[in-house]
Residue frames relative to the residue before (quaternion, step in Angstrom):
aa qw qx qy qz dx dy dz
M 1.0000 0.0000 0.0000 0.0000 0.00 0.00 0.00
K 0.3063 -0.8169 0.4650 0.1505 3.55 -0.06 1.33
T 0.7188 0.4622 -0.2531 0.4535 3.60 1.09 -0.59
L 0.3677 0.7795 -0.4683 0.1944 3.61 1.22 -0.05
Y 0.6972 0.4594 -0.2934 0.4656 3.62 0.72 -1.00
L 0.6305 0.5308 -0.3319 0.4589 3.59 1.01 -0.78
L 0.6610 0.5044 -0.3008 0.4672 3.59 0.99 -0.83
V 0.5976 0.5488 -0.3578 0.4622 3.60 1.06 -0.70
N 0.6552 0.4988 -0.3036 0.4793 3.58 0.94 -0.89
F 0.6642 0.5301 -0.3060 0.4292 3.56 0.86 -0.99
F 0.7318 0.4257 -0.2519 0.4688 3.58 0.75 -0.99
T 0.5624 0.5798 -0.3855 0.4460 3.60 1.23 -0.33
I 0.7847 0.3568 -0.1645 0.4795 3.57 0.90 -0.93
F 0.5174 0.7075 -0.3990 0.2694 3.59 1.15 -0.61
I 0.7369 0.4145 -0.2488 0.4726 3.62 0.64 -1.07
P 0.6463 0.4960 -0.3484 0.4637 3.67 0.85 -0.75
F 0.6468 0.5190 -0.3347 0.4476 3.60 0.96 -0.77
I 0.6566 0.5060 -0.3123 0.4641 3.60 0.90 -0.89
Y 0.7244 0.4394 -0.2488 0.4692 3.59 0.86 -0.96
S 0.4695 0.6648 -0.4486 0.3692 3.59 1.23 -0.11
Y 0.7041 0.4545 -0.2481 0.4859 3.58 1.18 -0.60
H 0.4008 0.7159 -0.4788 0.3124 3.60 1.29 0.07
G 0.5843 -0.6428 0.3828 0.3143 3.57 -0.94 0.93
K 0.7122 0.4367 -0.2653 0.4813 3.60 1.06 -0.64
I 0.6974 0.4505 -0.2650 0.4904 3.58 1.24 -0.25
R 0.0647 0.8603 -0.5056 -0.0057 3.57 0.80 -1.13
F 0.1602 0.7996 -0.5557 0.1620 3.55 0.87 0.91
N 0.5252 0.6459 -0.4015 0.3819 3.58 1.21 -0.44
E 0.6074 0.5628 -0.3492 0.4387 3.59 1.16 -0.54
H 0.7126 0.4255 -0.2302 0.5080 3.56 1.29 -0.35
F 0.3217 0.7786 -0.4872 0.2300 3.58 1.28 0.20
G 0.6289 0.5591 -0.3415 0.4186 3.60 0.93 -0.86
S 0.6806 0.4780 -0.2851 0.4764 3.57 0.89 -0.95
F 0.6484 0.5220 -0.3297 0.4454 3.56 0.96 -0.83
F 0.7299 0.4529 -0.2695 0.4353 3.57 0.69 -1.03
K 0.5817 0.5370 -0.3807 0.4778 3.61 1.14 -0.46
A 0.6718 0.4897 -0.2883 0.4752 3.55 0.90 -0.96
N 0.6836 0.5126 -0.2880 0.4324 3.54 0.85 -1.00
L 0.6088 0.5626 -0.3585 0.4294 3.59 1.01 -0.75
I 0.6720 0.4993 -0.2934 0.4616 3.57 0.92 -0.92
V 0.7061 0.4579 -0.2686 0.4686 3.57 0.80 -1.04
A 0.6357 0.5392 -0.3329 0.4407 3.59 0.95 -0.84
L 0.6347 0.5324 -0.3337 0.4498 3.60 0.97 -0.81
I 0.6360 0.5265 -0.3232 0.4624 3.59 1.00 -0.85
F 0.7269 0.4442 -0.2462 0.4622 3.56 0.81 -1.02
I 0.6061 0.5425 -0.3607 0.4563 3.59 1.11 -0.57
V 0.6384 0.5029 -0.3222 0.4855 3.59 1.00 -0.79
W 0.6304 0.5222 -0.3163 0.4795 3.59 0.97 -0.88
D 0.6762 0.5107 -0.2787 0.4520 3.56 0.85 -1.05
A 0.6786 0.4941 -0.2898 0.4598 3.56 0.87 -0.98
T 0.6343 0.5340 -0.3246 0.4552 3.58 1.03 -0.79
F 0.6830 0.4756 -0.2816 0.4775 3.55 0.91 -0.93
T 0.6066 0.5463 -0.3553 0.4553 3.59 1.08 -0.65
R 0.6722 0.4907 -0.2912 0.4718 3.57 0.93 -0.92
M 0.6788 0.4848 -0.2827 0.4737 3.59 1.13 -0.67
G 0.4823 -0.6858 0.4258 0.3403 3.58 1.24 -0.20
V 0.3351 0.7342 -0.5167 0.2857 3.59 1.19 0.50
W 0.7573 -0.0943 0.0386 0.6451 3.54 1.22 -0.66
W 0.0759 -0.7764 0.6232 0.0554 3.56 -1.27 0.27
F 0.4578 -0.7200 0.4811 0.2014 3.57 -1.30 0.31
N 0.4284 -0.7074 0.5188 0.2167 3.50 -1.09 0.88
E 0.3727 -0.7760 0.4691 0.1971 3.58 -0.39 1.24
N 0.5431 0.6316 -0.3988 0.3836 3.59 1.20 -0.34
Y 0.7465 0.3656 -0.1968 0.5199 3.59 1.24 -0.46
L 0.6398 0.5263 -0.3058 0.4693 3.58 1.28 0.24
L 0.5256 -0.6441 0.4618 0.3092 3.55 -1.17 0.65
G 0.6259 -0.5738 0.3304 0.4121 3.59 1.09 -0.62
P 0.6584 0.5080 -0.3406 0.4387 3.66 0.81 -0.85
S 0.0027 0.8035 -0.5945 0.0297 3.58 -1.01 0.81
F 0.1142 -0.7609 0.6361 0.0572 3.53 -1.35 0.37
L 0.8339 0.0131 -0.0602 0.5484 3.59 -0.80 1.03
S 0.6805 -0.4991 0.2593 0.4697 3.57 1.04 0.88
L 0.6299 0.5184 -0.3400 0.4678 3.61 1.26 0.11
P 0.4741 -0.6531 0.4991 0.3157 3.59 -0.97 0.76
L 0.6577 -0.5168 0.3813 0.3937 3.56 -1.19 0.59
E 0.6523 0.5440 -0.3146 0.4238 3.57 0.94 -0.89
E 0.6390 0.5207 -0.3289 0.4608 3.58 1.06 -0.71
I 0.6316 0.5156 -0.3268 0.4779 3.58 1.04 -0.72
L 0.6489 0.5116 -0.3098 0.4704 3.58 0.99 -0.83
F 0.5452 0.6238 -0.3823 0.4092 3.59 1.16 -0.61
F 0.7106 0.4676 -0.2584 0.4579 3.59 0.97 -0.88
I 0.6296 0.4503 -0.3409 0.5335 3.56 1.33 0.14
C 0.7126 0.4912 -0.2619 0.4271 3.55 0.77 -1.10
I 0.6897 0.4781 -0.2939 0.4575 3.60 0.80 -0.96
P 0.6777 0.4649 -0.3186 0.4724 3.66 0.79 -0.83
F 0.6122 0.5462 -0.3648 0.4402 3.61 0.96 -0.75
S 0.6873 0.4855 -0.2849 0.4590 3.57 0.82 -0.99
C 0.6844 0.4910 -0.2852 0.4574 3.58 0.97 -0.85
V 0.6585 0.4828 -0.3128 0.4853 3.59 0.94 -0.85
F 0.6122 0.5399 -0.3408 0.4664 3.59 1.03 -0.75
T 0.6644 0.5025 -0.3018 0.4636 3.59 0.89 -0.94
F 0.6485 0.5059 -0.3143 0.4740 3.57 0.94 -0.88
F 0.6354 0.5436 -0.3175 0.4472 3.57 0.94 -0.94
C 0.6933 0.4815 -0.2781 0.4583 3.60 0.87 -0.95
L 0.6918 0.4746 -0.2891 0.4611 3.58 0.80 -0.97
D 0.6545 0.5031 -0.3093 0.4721 3.57 1.02 -0.78
K 0.6413 0.5425 -0.3103 0.4451 3.57 1.12 -0.69
F 0.8057 0.3261 -0.1348 0.4758 3.56 0.90 -0.94
Y 0.7767 0.2717 -0.1536 0.5471 3.62 1.21 -0.32
D 0.4453 -0.6536 0.5398 0.2883 3.54 -1.25 0.52
L 0.0435 -0.8430 0.5352 -0.0320 3.57 -0.21 1.28
K 0.4309 0.7521 -0.4347 0.2444 3.57 1.29 -0.14
W 0.3307 -0.7325 0.5692 0.1735 3.53 -1.08 0.87
N 0.5799 -0.4967 0.4979 0.4113 3.49 -1.36 0.19
R 0.5376 -0.6779 0.3942 0.3099 3.59 -0.78 1.04
T 0.6568 0.5046 -0.3174 0.4618 3.58 0.97 -0.82
A 0.6513 0.5164 -0.3090 0.4623 3.56 0.93 -0.93
E 0.6424 0.5294 -0.3160 0.4552 3.56 1.01 -0.84
S 0.6701 0.4994 -0.2937 0.4640 3.59 0.94 -0.92
V 0.6558 0.5060 -0.3104 0.4665 3.58 0.94 -0.90
F 0.6469 0.5168 -0.3212 0.4596 3.57 0.91 -0.90
C 0.6607 0.5225 -0.3091 0.4416 3.57 0.87 -0.96
V 0.6683 0.4987 -0.3027 0.4616 3.58 0.90 -0.91
V 0.6887 0.4792 -0.2873 0.4621 3.59 0.82 -0.99
F 0.6600 0.5147 -0.2947 0.4612 3.56 0.93 -0.97
S 0.6919 0.4783 -0.2763 0.4649 3.58 0.86 -0.98
A 0.6331 0.5288 -0.3296 0.4593 3.58 1.00 -0.81
G 0.6343 0.5328 -0.3184 0.4609 3.57 1.03 -0.82
L 0.6590 0.5013 -0.2981 0.4749 3.56 0.99 -0.85
L 0.6834 0.4991 -0.2901 0.4469 3.57 0.85 -0.99
L 0.6645 0.4936 -0.3045 0.4713 3.57 0.97 -0.82
T 0.6582 0.5063 -0.3120 0.4616 3.59 0.92 -0.91
G 0.6551 0.5091 -0.3073 0.4661 3.56 0.97 -0.86
S 0.6697 0.5160 -0.2998 0.4421 3.58 0.92 -0.92
F 0.6917 0.4729 -0.2788 0.4692 3.58 0.99 -0.80
N 0.7381 0.3458 -0.2085 0.5405 3.58 1.28 -0.28
Y 0.1147 0.8419 -0.5145 0.1157 3.54 0.99 0.93
D 0.6423 0.5316 -0.3213 0.4491 3.60 1.23 -0.41
K 0.6685 0.4102 -0.2884 0.5492 3.60 1.31 -0.07
I 0.3034 -0.8366 0.4166 0.1858 3.55 0.07 1.29
Y 0.6277 0.5222 -0.3609 0.4506 3.63 0.99 -0.66
T 0.6594 0.4921 -0.2962 0.4851 3.57 0.95 -0.89
F 0.6722 0.5301 -0.2938 0.4252 3.56 0.80 -1.07
I 0.7297 0.4301 -0.2488 0.4697 3.59 0.69 -1.08
T 0.6840 0.5038 -0.2957 0.4369 3.58 0.84 -0.95
F 0.7074 0.4592 -0.2819 0.4574 3.58 0.76 -0.97
L 0.6756 0.4874 -0.3084 0.4592 3.59 0.91 -0.84
S 0.6922 0.4719 -0.2989 0.4570 3.59 0.83 -0.90
T 0.6465 0.5067 -0.3323 0.4634 3.61 0.98 -0.74
G 0.6435 0.5224 -0.3197 0.4590 3.58 0.96 -0.83
M 0.6856 0.4802 -0.2870 0.4658 3.58 0.93 -0.88
V 0.6157 0.5336 -0.3427 0.4677 3.60 1.06 -0.71
C 0.6434 0.5251 -0.3223 0.4543 3.59 0.93 -0.88
L 0.6865 0.4776 -0.2861 0.4677 3.58 0.84 -0.95
Y 0.6318 0.5300 -0.3348 0.4558 3.58 1.00 -0.78
L 0.6866 0.4966 -0.2969 0.4403 3.57 0.79 -0.99
K 0.7265 0.4551 -0.2496 0.4502 3.55 0.87 -0.95
F 0.8391 0.2612 -0.1001 0.4666 3.59 0.76 -0.99
V 0.6961 0.3893 -0.2810 0.5337 3.61 1.22 -0.21
A 0.7366 0.3542 -0.2106 0.5363 3.58 0.76 -1.03
R 0.2115 -0.8308 0.4843 0.1743 3.58 1.30 -0.47
V 0.1335 0.7988 -0.5680 0.1465 3.56 0.83 1.00
D 0.3432 -0.7513 0.5273 0.1991 3.56 -1.12 0.63
W 0.6537 0.5310 -0.2924 0.4529 3.57 1.28 0.28
F 0.3386 0.7715 -0.4935 0.2159 3.61 1.21 0.13
G 0.6727 0.4927 -0.2967 0.4654 3.58 0.90 -0.89
K 0.6224 0.5496 -0.3362 0.4444 3.57 1.04 -0.78
V 0.6776 0.4845 -0.2940 0.4686 3.56 0.89 -0.94
T 0.6136 0.5494 -0.3435 0.4514 3.56 1.04 -0.77
L 0.6622 0.5008 -0.2963 0.4722 3.57 0.95 -0.90
V 0.6753 0.4866 -0.2943 0.4697 3.58 0.88 -0.95
Y 0.6460 0.5114 -0.3318 0.4594 3.58 0.96 -0.78
G 0.5902 0.5635 -0.3604 0.4520 3.57 1.10 -0.64
I 0.6521 0.4855 -0.2989 0.4996 3.57 1.07 -0.76
L 0.6779 0.5093 -0.2846 0.4472 3.56 0.98 -0.90
L 0.5121 0.6438 -0.4277 0.3747 3.60 1.19 -0.27
I 0.5716 0.5906 -0.3899 0.4153 3.59 1.16 -0.48
P 0.7187 0.3713 -0.2660 0.5243 3.65 0.72 -0.90
F 0.5472 0.6067 -0.3938 0.4212 3.59 1.17 -0.51
F 0.6698 0.4980 -0.3024 0.4604 3.57 0.91 -0.91
V 0.6263 0.5247 -0.3367 0.4680 3.58 1.11 -0.64
V 0.7114 0.4588 -0.2582 0.4656 3.57 0.74 -1.13
N 0.7262 0.4275 -0.2537 0.4749 3.57 0.73 -1.04
G 0.5744 0.5828 -0.3690 0.4408 3.53 1.19 -0.56
I 0.6492 0.5017 -0.3109 0.4797 3.56 0.94 -0.90
L 0.6926 0.4979 -0.2886 0.4349 3.58 0.83 -0.98
T 0.7410 0.3879 -0.2253 0.4997 3.59 1.10 -0.62
G 0.7286 -0.5015 0.2179 0.4125 3.57 1.27 0.32
T 0.4781 0.6660 -0.4567 0.3454 3.61 1.21 0.00
G 0.8541 0.1401 -0.1195 0.4864 3.56 -0.79 1.04
I 0.7109 0.3569 -0.2715 0.5418 3.61 1.21 0.10
E 0.7126 -0.5012 0.2991 0.3892 3.53 -1.29 0.41
D 0.7924 -0.0223 0.0623 0.6064 3.56 0.99 -0.88
A 0.5896 -0.5933 0.4106 0.3631 3.58 -1.19 0.42
V 0.4588 -0.6356 0.5465 0.2947 3.54 -1.23 0.61
V 0.7617 0.1775 -0.0840 0.6175 3.56 1.02 -0.93
K 0.1280 -0.8024 0.5814 0.0422 3.57 -0.74 1.06
Y 0.2528 -0.7983 0.5396 0.0870 3.56 -1.03 0.87
N 0.3551 -0.6494 0.6228 0.2536 3.49 -1.30 0.55
H 0.2581 -0.8289 0.4765 0.1386 3.58 -0.12 1.26
A 0.4937 0.6136 -0.4509 0.4199 3.59 1.23 0.09
E 0.7040 0.4462 -0.2487 0.4934 3.58 1.27 -0.42
N 0.7283 0.2976 -0.2484 0.5651 3.60 1.23 0.31
L 0.7025 -0.4902 0.3194 0.4052 3.57 -1.29 0.14
N 0.3082 -0.7674 0.4904 0.2752 3.57 1.30 -0.36
L 0.4514 0.6008 -0.4961 0.4350 3.55 1.10 0.88
R 0.0220 -0.8456 0.5317 -0.0420 3.57 -0.54 1.14
I 0.2731 -0.6752 0.6560 0.1979 3.49 -1.32 0.55
L 0.7528 -0.1117 -0.0308 0.6480 3.53 -0.08 1.38
T 0.7828 -0.2542 0.1910 0.5350 3.62 -0.41 -1.16
I 0.5573 0.6522 -0.3577 0.3690 3.60 1.31 -0.07
P 0.3915 -0.6941 0.5423 0.2663 3.63 -0.71 0.97
I 0.5492 -0.6525 0.4068 0.3273 3.58 -0.87 0.92
E 0.5621 0.6139 -0.3804 0.4030 3.58 1.14 -0.57
D 0.5865 0.6107 -0.3703 0.3820 3.60 1.07 -0.70
A 0.6307 0.5498 -0.3376 0.4313 3.59 1.05 -0.76
F 0.6993 0.4459 -0.2678 0.4904 3.59 1.01 -0.78
Y 0.5718 0.5637 -0.3553 0.4786 3.56 1.18 -0.64
G 0.6745 0.4914 -0.2815 0.4737 3.57 0.96 -0.90
F 0.6280 0.5395 -0.3328 0.4515 3.58 1.02 -0.78
E 0.6585 0.4994 -0.3047 0.4734 3.56 0.94 -0.88
L 0.6196 0.5512 -0.3294 0.4514 3.59 1.01 -0.84
I 0.7088 0.4513 -0.2614 0.4750 3.59 0.88 -0.94
L 0.6108 0.5566 -0.3498 0.4413 3.60 0.98 -0.78
L 0.7049 0.4671 -0.2721 0.4593 3.58 0.82 -0.98
N 0.6288 0.5240 -0.3358 0.4660 3.58 1.04 -0.71
I 0.6848 0.4703 -0.2926 0.4735 3.59 0.90 -0.87
Y 0.6130 0.5567 -0.3488 0.4390 3.58 1.01 -0.77
L 0.7287 0.4113 -0.2460 0.4891 3.59 0.77 -0.98
F 0.5794 0.5701 -0.3703 0.4496 3.58 1.11 -0.64
K 0.6930 0.4622 -0.2770 0.4790 3.58 0.85 -0.94
L 0.6134 0.5471 -0.3456 0.4528 3.57 1.07 -0.68
F 0.6929 0.4567 -0.2717 0.4873 3.59 0.88 -0.93
E 0.6190 0.5367 -0.3431 0.4594 3.59 1.08 -0.68
S 0.6383 0.5307 -0.3220 0.4553 3.56 0.99 -0.85
R 0.6624 0.4931 -0.3002 0.4775 3.57 0.98 -0.83
R 0.6322 0.5378 -0.3311 0.4488 3.58 1.00 -0.81
L 0.6890 0.4748 -0.2787 0.4713 3.56 0.87 -0.95
S 0.6206 0.5410 -0.3319 0.4604 3.55 1.09 -0.72
N 0.6490 0.5127 -0.3053 0.4720 3.58 1.04 -0.80
I 0.6278 0.5322 -0.3297 0.4624 3.57 1.04 -0.81
T 0.6726 0.5072 -0.2883 0.4553 3.56 0.93 -0.97
S 0.6917 0.4887 -0.2797 0.4523 3.56 0.93 -0.92
N 0.6885 0.4757 -0.2802 0.4703 3.60 1.17 -0.52
Q 0.5267 0.6281 -0.4165 0.3932 3.56 1.28 -0.11
P 0.5032 -0.6626 0.4551 0.3172 3.63 -0.97 0.78
């Protein structure tokens, strides 16, 4: 089924995009901030993705692809870095808007330190597995930067929301890695990861996804803050 990966992207973004225009949500008013943020983060991850593809860390099954590619990546993989972040940032935006997700500051700091230390240590001990090494180290450093350098007040909120998003994550990533279908859309060289899987999903994917969402939300909020500041400064 040549359209499978494209359909996964489509159904990931379809409902969040439609509900972006809902009167109580109005996420469409924030599209500018999202797409500015997403462009920057997507470029980083596309370069990372293309590099790993060329190195044979993972590759793509042409039976599930339409054919067009860029930088050795299928079109569908590039769209993945738009569709998934859009859906996740939309979900975070909605839950943060309607619910009190704030953590206790001490608990948030302790969690961040322990979580990041675990990632950094695991990555360091697996320097010979490039997917594990790069993903765990970069995610750990991003977490520490956001919490203790950028001093964001939403790290715990995103962690909670991402925990919820892991449910659809397992569905989407499960399909892409071969759960419930004849063969995987994305195939991995397990010599470059821990070879620990949730169904067919390498455990590294969960942390790779967390880093992707953290960076999108960080820049989204940064651009939103500037947008609102400009609106305020232009008011008479």
